[in-house]
N, C-alpha and C positions, 0 to 999 in steps of 0.2 A: 552421459549426455553432455552435450558443450554447454558450460554454465552459461554461455552467452544467450542462449535460446530462452532461459528464464525470463528475460526482458519481454521477449515474444510472446510467452505464455501470459505473463503479467499483463501486458498489453490487450490480448484477446480476451483476458478475464475481466479486466477494469472495463472494456468497449461493449462487453455483452451484459455484464452488472448496470451500467449506466443505462442501456438501451432498455434492459427490463424494469430498473427501478425508478427512473427518470423521463422514460420516453422520449429520450432524444441521444443524438450521437455525442461520443465524447470528441470534443474538440476544443481548440482554443477558442472559438468564437462561443461556445457553450458553457465554458469553463464558469465565469461570471454568474451564468444562470444556475449551475449545479450550487453554487456557495449561497444562493438566497433563496433556495427550493423550500418550500414549507411543507415537508413531510415530517415523518416520524425519524428516531435516531439511526435507523438503517439507511437512511440517505446521507448520513453524515459519514460514515465508515470509509466509502472510497476516496475522500477528499483527503484523508491523512496518506494516501499511496500512490495517487496519480502524479505527484511530483516525481516519483521515483523514475517515470518515462523521461528521459531527457529533453524530448520535445516540450515539455511542461514546466521542467524545473525553474527555467527564468521567468515564465508566467507568475508563478507562486512568488517569486523574489519581488516582482517588478508591481505586485497588487496587493502586498504587505499582508502573503500569508506565510510567514517564515514559522510562525508557531504550528502550522500544520506539518511542516517539514520536521521540526524538532521533535514534535510528539510522534509522528509517523514511524520516525527512525526509533524513537524511544520505546513505542510500542513492540515495534519487530524485534528488537534487542531484548526485552522483557519476554517475549514469546519464546526465545531460544532456551531462555531457563526453565520454562514451563514444559517444553516439548523437545527434549535433549535428541530423542532418538533420530528426530528427522530436522534437527536445526542447521544441518549443513545448507539446505536447502537457502533457508533466511541468510546465513553466513555468506553464501555465494552470492546471492541477490544483494546483499547489502556490500560485498565488495565491488561490485558493479556500480552502484549509485553511491554517491558521496553527498553527505550535508554540504554546502558551501562555507568554506572556512568563515566566511564574513558574518554567518550568523551563528557559528557553532560557538556555544557558550553555555556554562552550566546556569548561569544566573537567567539567561532568556529561556533553558528547558523548564527551570523553577516557575518563570512568569507563565509561561505557557501551560503548565499544568495547573496554575492558579486559575486561569483565566477560562478554565472549564467548570471552576467552582464545583457545584454538588453532581453535575454530570460526569466527573472525571472517571467514576468507576464504571458506570454504563458505556462510557465511550471506549474506556479500556479495554472492556469484556467484548464488547462488541466488534471491536476493530480486531482483537485477536480473533474471533470467530470468524471474521471475514479473512484473515489471514490463514486462518487454519483451513477454512474450505477451499483457498487458493493452493495451499499445499497439498490437500488432499486430492484435488482434481489435478495438480502437476505430477504427482507420484503414479494416480492412476493411466496418466498419459506415458510415464516413463515404462511402467509395466506393459501398456498395450504396445507400446514401441519397441520394446524387447522380446515381447512375445512374439510378434511379426518377423524380427530379425531373427528369431532361433528357428522359426519354420522355414526359413530360405534356405 
């Protein structure tokens, strides 16, 4: 599978999640609404990964959401250690998206983690489940694509 398709799958997954959980479309105009939405912790998980879509990265930077970028990348990297057998998907995805150099800093990452306070474990676990669900769906799509190609 062409790894650039991972971004398309991530876009579809995030669009579907936002539609289901927030009852709104994922768009630049709605991003500020997603960040102030008063729901449960599950409403927070996609906020750590939407920036990976290139059309949203600059919005995160312009709206002081750099901690979400740093934490999202950190959650994805941490998950590679937990699920080594399919971590190549995260490696490929992270190779396509880059944390902007102007915010890349161990000190900022440390501050971002501290800013979560006691919710850090719940957000970490939930974000990992969110990523795991995405990877599971992507793996299922790859198997389905492979099976359909094999039958041709």
